[in-house]
PyMOL CGO cylinders between C-alpha atoms (Angstrom):
from pymol import cmd
from pymol.cgo import CYLINDER

trace = [
    CYLINDER, 54.97, 3.57, -3.21, 52.04, 1.24, -4.37, 0.3, 1, 1, 1, 1, 1, 1,
    CYLINDER, 52.04, 1.24, -4.37, 49.66, 2.45, -6.91, 0.3, 1, 1, 1, 1, 1, 1,
    CYLINDER, 49.66, 2.45, -6.91, 46.12, 2.35, -6.30, 0.3, 1, 1, 1, 1, 1, 1,
    CYLINDER, 46.12, 2.35, -6.30, 43.84, 0.42, -8.56, 0.3, 1, 1, 1, 1, 1, 1,
    CYLINDER, 43.84, 0.42, -8.56, 39.90, 1.40, -9.18, 0.3, 1, 1, 1, 1, 1, 1,
    CYLINDER, 39.90, 1.40, -9.18, 37.58, -1.32, -8.59, 0.3, 1, 1, 1, 1, 1, 1,
    CYLINDER, 37.58, -1.32, -8.59, 34.31, -0.84, -10.02, 0.3, 1, 1, 1, 1, 1, 1,
    CYLINDER, 34.31, -0.84, -10.02, 31.33, -2.62, -8.12, 0.3, 1, 1, 1, 1, 1, 1,
    CYLINDER, 31.33, -2.62, -8.12, 29.20, -5.10, -10.47, 0.3, 1, 1, 1, 1, 1, 1,
    CYLINDER, 29.20, -5.10, -10.47, 26.63, -3.72, -12.37, 0.3, 1, 1, 1, 1, 1, 1,
    CYLINDER, 26.63, -3.72, -12.37, 23.94, -5.86, -10.62, 0.3, 1, 1, 1, 1, 1, 1,
    CYLINDER, 23.94, -5.86, -10.62, 24.88, -4.44, -7.39, 0.3, 1, 1, 1, 1, 1, 1,
    CYLINDER, 24.88, -4.44, -7.39, 24.63, -0.96, -8.35, 0.3, 1, 1, 1, 1, 1, 1,
    CYLINDER, 24.63, -0.96, -8.35, 21.11, -1.90, -10.03, 0.3, 1, 1, 1, 1, 1, 1,
    CYLINDER, 21.11, -1.90, -10.03, 19.74, -3.48, -6.67, 0.3, 1, 1, 1, 1, 1, 1,
    CYLINDER, 19.74, -3.48, -6.67, 21.26, -0.36, -4.54, 0.3, 1, 1, 1, 1, 1, 1,
    CYLINDER, 21.26, -0.36, -4.54, 19.69, 2.31, -6.69, 0.3, 1, 1, 1, 1, 1, 1,
    CYLINDER, 19.69, 2.31, -6.69, 16.51, 0.41, -6.89, 0.3, 1, 1, 1, 1, 1, 1,
    CYLINDER, 16.51, 0.41, -6.89, 16.48, -0.24, -3.10, 0.3, 1, 1, 1, 1, 1, 1,
    CYLINDER, 16.48, -0.24, -3.10, 17.39, 3.56, -2.69, 0.3, 1, 1, 1, 1, 1, 1,
    CYLINDER, 17.39, 3.56, -2.69, 14.59, 4.82, -5.02, 0.3, 1, 1, 1, 1, 1, 1,
    CYLINDER, 14.59, 4.82, -5.02, 11.99, 2.63, -3.25, 0.3, 1, 1, 1, 1, 1, 1,
    CYLINDER, 11.99, 2.63, -3.25, 13.23, 4.08, 0.24, 0.3, 1, 1, 1, 1, 1, 1,
    CYLINDER, 13.23, 4.08, 0.24, 13.09, 7.63, -0.80, 0.3, 1, 1, 1, 1, 1, 1,
    CYLINDER, 13.09, 7.63, -0.80, 9.82, 7.23, -2.44, 0.3, 1, 1, 1, 1, 1, 1,
    CYLINDER, 9.82, 7.23, -2.44, 8.30, 5.84, 0.75, 0.3, 1, 1, 1, 1, 1, 1,
    CYLINDER, 8.30, 5.84, 0.75, 9.97, 8.15, 3.16, 0.3, 1, 1, 1, 1, 1, 1,
    CYLINDER, 9.97, 8.15, 3.16, 8.04, 11.09, 2.34, 0.3, 1, 1, 1, 1, 1, 1,
    CYLINDER, 8.04, 11.09, 2.34, 4.73, 11.67, 4.82, 0.3, 1, 1, 1, 1, 1, 1,
    CYLINDER, 4.73, 11.67, 4.82, 2.68, 12.61, 2.01, 0.3, 1, 1, 1, 1, 1, 1,
    CYLINDER, 2.68, 12.61, 2.01, 3.50, 9.55, -0.01, 0.3, 1, 1, 1, 1, 1, 1,
    CYLINDER, 3.50, 9.55, -0.01, 3.37, 7.21, 2.93, 0.3, 1, 1, 1, 1, 1, 1,
    CYLINDER, 3.37, 7.21, 2.93, -0.27, 8.66, 3.18, 0.3, 1, 1, 1, 1, 1, 1,
    CYLINDER, -0.27, 8.66, 3.18, -1.17, 7.71, -0.47, 0.3, 1, 1, 1, 1, 1, 1,
    CYLINDER, -1.17, 7.71, -0.47, 0.57, 4.29, 0.05, 0.3, 1, 1, 1, 1, 1, 1,
    CYLINDER, 0.57, 4.29, 0.05, -1.45, 3.72, 3.61, 0.3, 1, 1, 1, 1, 1, 1,
    CYLINDER, -1.45, 3.72, 3.61, -4.66, 4.55, 1.78, 0.3, 1, 1, 1, 1, 1, 1,
    CYLINDER, -4.66, 4.55, 1.78, -4.03, 2.44, -1.49, 0.3, 1, 1, 1, 1, 1, 1,
    CYLINDER, -4.03, 2.44, -1.49, -3.39, -0.43, 0.74, 0.3, 1, 1, 1, 1, 1, 1,
    CYLINDER, -3.39, -0.43, 0.74, -7.04, -0.48, 1.23, 0.3, 1, 1, 1, 1, 1, 1,
    CYLINDER, -7.04, -0.48, 1.23, -7.64, -0.78, -2.53, 0.3, 1, 1, 1, 1, 1, 1,
    CYLINDER, -7.64, -0.78, -2.53, -8.04, 1.49, -5.32, 0.3, 1, 1, 1, 1, 1, 1,
    CYLINDER, -8.04, 1.49, -5.32, -8.85, 5.07, -5.27, 0.3, 1, 1, 1, 1, 1, 1,
    CYLINDER, -8.85, 5.07, -5.27, -9.29, 8.20, -7.32, 0.3, 1, 1, 1, 1, 1, 1,
    CYLINDER, -9.29, 8.20, -7.32, -7.07, 11.46, -7.36, 0.3, 1, 1, 1, 1, 1, 1,
    CYLINDER, -7.07, 11.46, -7.36, -10.01, 13.27, -5.48, 0.3, 1, 1, 1, 1, 1, 1,
    CYLINDER, -10.01, 13.27, -5.48, -10.07, 10.94, -2.81, 0.3, 1, 1, 1, 1, 1, 1,
    CYLINDER, -10.07, 10.94, -2.81, -6.28, 11.33, -2.43, 0.3, 1, 1, 1, 1, 1, 1,
    CYLINDER, -6.28, 11.33, -2.43, -6.40, 14.90, -2.49, 0.3, 1, 1, 1, 1, 1, 1,
    CYLINDER, -6.40, 14.90, -2.49, -8.83, 14.77, 0.50, 0.3, 1, 1, 1, 1, 1, 1,
    CYLINDER, -8.83, 14.77, 0.50, -6.47, 12.80, 2.36, 0.3, 1, 1, 1, 1, 1, 1,
    CYLINDER, -6.47, 12.80, 2.36, -3.33, 14.25, 2.01, 0.3, 1, 1, 1, 1, 1, 1,
    CYLINDER, -3.33, 14.25, 2.01, -4.68, 17.87, 2.02, 0.3, 1, 1, 1, 1, 1, 1,
    CYLINDER, -4.68, 17.87, 2.02, -1.89, 19.25, -0.20, 0.3, 1, 1, 1, 1, 1, 1,
    CYLINDER, -1.89, 19.25, -0.20, -2.51, 21.25, -3.30, 0.3, 1, 1, 1, 1, 1, 1,
    CYLINDER, -2.51, 21.25, -3.30, -3.21, 19.33, -6.43, 0.3, 1, 1, 1, 1, 1, 1,
    CYLINDER, -3.21, 19.33, -6.43, 0.29, 20.11, -8.42, 0.3, 1, 1, 1, 1, 1, 1,
    CYLINDER, 0.29, 20.11, -8.42, 1.98, 18.98, -5.15, 0.3, 1, 1, 1, 1, 1, 1,
    CYLINDER, 1.98, 18.98, -5.15, -0.02, 15.48, -4.96, 0.3, 1, 1, 1, 1, 1, 1,
    CYLINDER, -0.02, 15.48, -4.96, 0.58, 15.07, -8.66, 0.3, 1, 1, 1, 1, 1, 1,
    CYLINDER, 0.58, 15.07, -8.66, 4.38, 15.41, -7.93, 0.3, 1, 1, 1, 1, 1, 1,
    CYLINDER, 4.38, 15.41, -7.93, 4.01, 12.90, -5.31, 0.3, 1, 1, 1, 1, 1, 1,
    CYLINDER, 4.01, 12.90, -5.31, 2.00, 10.59, -7.45, 0.3, 1, 1, 1, 1, 1, 1,
    CYLINDER, 2.00, 10.59, -7.45, 4.54, 10.80, -10.33, 0.3, 1, 1, 1, 1, 1, 1,
    CYLINDER, 4.54, 10.80, -10.33, 7.42, 9.75, -7.82, 0.3, 1, 1, 1, 1, 1, 1,
    CYLINDER, 7.42, 9.75, -7.82, 5.37, 6.63, -6.63, 0.3, 1, 1, 1, 1, 1, 1,
    CYLINDER, 5.37, 6.63, -6.63, 4.82, 5.66, -10.15, 0.3, 1, 1, 1, 1, 1, 1,
    CYLINDER, 4.82, 5.66, -10.15, 8.53, 6.24, -11.13, 0.3, 1, 1, 1, 1, 1, 1,
    CYLINDER, 8.53, 6.24, -11.13, 9.38, 3.95, -8.51, 0.3, 1, 1, 1, 1, 1, 1,
    CYLINDER, 9.38, 3.95, -8.51, 6.95, 1.50, -9.72, 0.3, 1, 1, 1, 1, 1, 1,
    CYLINDER, 6.95, 1.50, -9.72, 4.99, 1.55, -6.24, 0.3, 1, 1, 1, 1, 1, 1,
    CYLINDER, 4.99, 1.55, -6.24, 1.62, 2.54, -7.76, 0.3, 1, 1, 1, 1, 1, 1,
    CYLINDER, 1.62, 2.54, -7.76, -0.16, 2.05, -11.08, 0.3, 1, 1, 1, 1, 1, 1,
    CYLINDER, -0.16, 2.05, -11.08, -2.53, 4.17, -12.63, 0.3, 1, 1, 1, 1, 1, 1,
    CYLINDER, -2.53, 4.17, -12.63, -5.75, 3.73, -14.79, 0.3, 1, 1, 1, 1, 1, 1,
    CYLINDER, -5.75, 3.73, -14.79, -8.07, 6.33, -16.42, 0.3, 1, 1, 1, 1, 1, 1,
    CYLINDER, -8.07, 6.33, -16.42, -11.64, 6.25, -15.69, 0.3, 1, 1, 1, 1, 1, 1,
    CYLINDER, -11.64, 6.25, -15.69, -13.34, 8.88, -17.86, 0.3, 1, 1, 1, 1, 1, 1,
    CYLINDER, -13.34, 8.88, -17.86, -11.66, 12.27, -16.72, 0.3, 1, 1, 1, 1, 1, 1,
    CYLINDER, -11.66, 12.27, -16.72, -10.67, 10.57, -13.28, 0.3, 1, 1, 1, 1, 1, 1,
    CYLINDER, -10.67, 10.57, -13.28, -7.53, 8.75, -12.90, 0.3, 1, 1, 1, 1, 1, 1,
    CYLINDER, -7.53, 8.75, -12.90, -7.75, 5.83, -10.39, 0.3, 1, 1, 1, 1, 1, 1,
    CYLINDER, -7.75, 5.83, -10.39, -4.23, 4.73, -8.26, 0.3, 1, 1, 1, 1, 1, 1,
    CYLINDER, -4.23, 4.73, -8.26, -3.40, 1.41, -6.79, 0.3, 1, 1, 1, 1, 1, 1,
    CYLINDER, -3.40, 1.41, -6.79, -0.44, -0.23, -5.28, 0.3, 1, 1, 1, 1, 1, 1,
    CYLINDER, -0.44, -0.23, -5.28, 1.49, -2.29, -7.96, 0.3, 1, 1, 1, 1, 1, 1,
    CYLINDER, 1.49, -2.29, -7.96, 1.28, -6.11, -7.24, 0.3, 1, 1, 1, 1, 1, 1,
    CYLINDER, 1.28, -6.11, -7.24, 4.82, -6.07, -5.79, 0.3, 1, 1, 1, 1, 1, 1,
    CYLINDER, 4.82, -6.07, -5.79, 4.57, -3.19, -3.68, 0.3, 1, 1, 1, 1, 1, 1,
    CYLINDER, 4.57, -3.19, -3.68, 4.99, -4.47, -0.14, 0.3, 1, 1, 1, 1, 1, 1,
    CYLINDER, 4.99, -4.47, -0.14, 7.69, -6.87, -1.11, 0.3, 1, 1, 1, 1, 1, 1,
    CYLINDER, 7.69, -6.87, -1.11, 9.72, -4.47, -2.98, 0.3, 1, 1, 1, 1, 1, 1,
    CYLINDER, 9.72, -4.47, -2.98, 9.46, -2.03, 0.20, 0.3, 1, 1, 1, 1, 1, 1,
    CYLINDER, 9.46, -2.03, 0.20, 10.54, -5.15, 2.38, 0.3, 1, 1, 1, 1, 1, 1,
    CYLINDER, 10.54, -5.15, 2.38, 13.25, -6.08, 0.01, 0.3, 1, 1, 1, 1, 1, 1,
    CYLINDER, 13.25, -6.08, 0.01, 14.58, -2.53, -0.07, 0.3, 1, 1, 1, 1, 1, 1,
    CYLINDER, 14.58, -2.53, -0.07, 15.39, -2.58, 3.51, 0.3, 1, 1, 1, 1, 1, 1,
    CYLINDER, 15.39, -2.58, 3.51, 18.88, -3.31, 4.49, 0.3, 1, 1, 1, 1, 1, 1,
    CYLINDER, 18.88, -3.31, 4.49, 19.50, -7.15, 6.06, 0.3, 1, 1, 1, 1, 1, 1,
    CYLINDER, 19.50, -7.15, 6.06, 22.13, -8.09, 8.49, 0.3, 1, 1, 1, 1, 1, 1,
    CYLINDER, 22.13, -8.09, 8.49, 24.10, -10.01, 5.76, 0.3, 1, 1, 1, 1, 1, 1,
    CYLINDER, 24.10, -10.01, 5.76, 24.19, -6.63, 3.75, 0.3, 1, 1, 1, 1, 1, 1,
    CYLINDER, 24.19, -6.63, 3.75, 25.13, -4.61, 6.61, 0.3, 1, 1, 1, 1, 1, 1,
    CYLINDER, 25.13, -4.61, 6.61, 27.92, -6.98, 7.68, 0.3, 1, 1, 1, 1, 1, 1,
    CYLINDER, 27.92, -6.98, 7.68, 29.12, -7.32, 4.03, 0.3, 1, 1, 1, 1, 1, 1,
    CYLINDER, 29.12, -7.32, 4.03, 29.62, -3.86, 3.54, 0.3, 1, 1, 1, 1, 1, 1,
    CYLINDER, 29.62, -3.86, 3.54, 31.96, -3.20, 6.87, 0.3, 1, 1, 1, 1, 1, 1,
]
cmd.load_cgo(trace, "trace")
């Protein structure tokens, strides 16, 4: 009988994988996707995002938190309002999170 050996994947691979999964999970929600599409046109205040999403303020706050934690949007305070905009590398990060042919073949 052969003893099995536990093999840990490299830390870098898990970090990239986790980052990709977090990014894809963040954009997969319809409300968050709507927010991202609006922010692709430029900065918007929470009140404007509230209007286009049609969700309760506390739910919108949650979705914006998820997008901030995934580092897809940034927030800046303007008086009593908070403005959101896409992070500089949002498009690159979303595209980079998608699996490529080489990645899929390597996991088979």
